[in-house]
C-alpha positions in Angstrom: -42.3 -34.8 -18.9 -45.4 -36.7 -17.9 -48.5 -36.1 -20.1 -51.3 -34.1 -18.6 -54.2 -36.5 -18.4 -57.0 -36.9 -15.9 -55.0 -39.7 -14.3 -52.0 -37.4 -13.8 -54.3 -34.7 -12.3 -56.0 -37.4 -10.1 -52.6 -38.3 -8.6 -51.7 -34.7 -8.0 -55.0 -33.1 -7.0 -57.6 -35.8 -6.6 -60.3 -33.5 -5.1 -59.9 -30.7 -7.7 -62.9 -30.2 -10.1 -62.5 -31.9 -13.4 -66.1 -31.5 -14.7 -68.1 -28.5 -13.5 -71.9 -28.6 -14.0 -74.2 -25.6 -13.7 -77.9 -25.9 -13.7 -80.7 -27.1 -11.6 -80.7 -28.8 -8.2 -79.0 -32.1 -8.0 -76.4 -31.3 -10.8 -73.0 -32.6 -9.7 -69.7 -32.3 -11.3 -66.8 -34.7 -11.0 -63.4 -34.5 -9.3 -60.3 -35.7 -11.1 -60.3 -38.7 -8.8 -63.9 -39.6 -9.8 -63.2 -39.0 -13.5 -60.1 -41.2 -13.3 -61.8 -44.0 -11.5 -65.0 -44.0 -13.6 -63.1 -43.9 -16.9 -60.7 -46.7 -15.8 -63.7 -48.9 -15.0 -65.4 -48.0 -18.3 -62.2 -48.6 -20.3 -62.4 -52.3 -19.5 -65.5 -52.7 -21.7 -64.0 -52.0 -25.2 -60.9 -54.1 -24.2 -63.2 -57.0 -23.2 -64.7 -56.8 -26.7 -61.3 -57.0 -28.4 -60.7 -53.4 -29.2 -57.3 -51.9 -28.8 -54.9 -49.1 -29.8 -55.9 -47.5 -33.1 -59.4 -48.9 -33.2 -62.3 -46.4 -33.5 -65.6 -46.1 -31.7 -68.5 -43.7 -31.8 -69.9 -42.1 -28.7 -73.6 -41.4 -29.1 -74.9 -39.7 -26.0 -76.7 -36.7 -24.7 -74.8 -33.6 -23.6 -74.1 -34.8 -20.1 -71.3 -34.7 -17.5 -70.6 -38.4 -18.2 -69.3 -37.5 -21.7 -65.8 -36.8 -20.4 -65.8 -40.2 -18.6 -66.7 -42.0 -21.9 -64.2 -39.9 -23.9 -61.4 -40.5 -21.5 -62.3 -44.2 -21.2 -61.9 -44.5 -25.0 -58.5 -42.7 -24.9 -57.0 -44.9 -22.1 -56.5 -48.0 -24.2 -55.6 -45.9 -27.3 -58.9 -45.9 -29.1 -59.9 -43.1 -31.4 -63.4 -41.8 -30.7 -65.9 -39.7 -32.6 -68.7 -37.9 -30.8 -72.1 -38.0 -32.4 -75.1 -35.8 -31.6 -77.8 -37.6 -29.7 -80.6 -35.6 -31.2 -80.7 -34.2 -34.7 -82.7 -31.2 -35.7 -85.3 -31.4 -38.4 -83.0 -29.9 -41.0 -80.4 -32.6 -40.5 -82.5 -35.6 -40.8 -81.9 -38.0 -43.6 -85.1 -39.0 -45.6 
């Protein structure tokens, strides 16, 4: 059985919504084809820096529709990723 990944969904249903965004005007989600294409292009960056299967990276970014792109880009070459909060509240700051 083929694993269910954004790439698999992009092949089967490229125009189906992969990321749905609700909010103000101009918010746009991503189709599976867009998620697959963008994550494939972004996945080249860690490989170009010598990272490969089993290596770990941290994703520090705002809560944004591009997070699934970054997360899937990390998974494509077999990287492990940890998501970090972009903004910390007052109580969680280190003095």
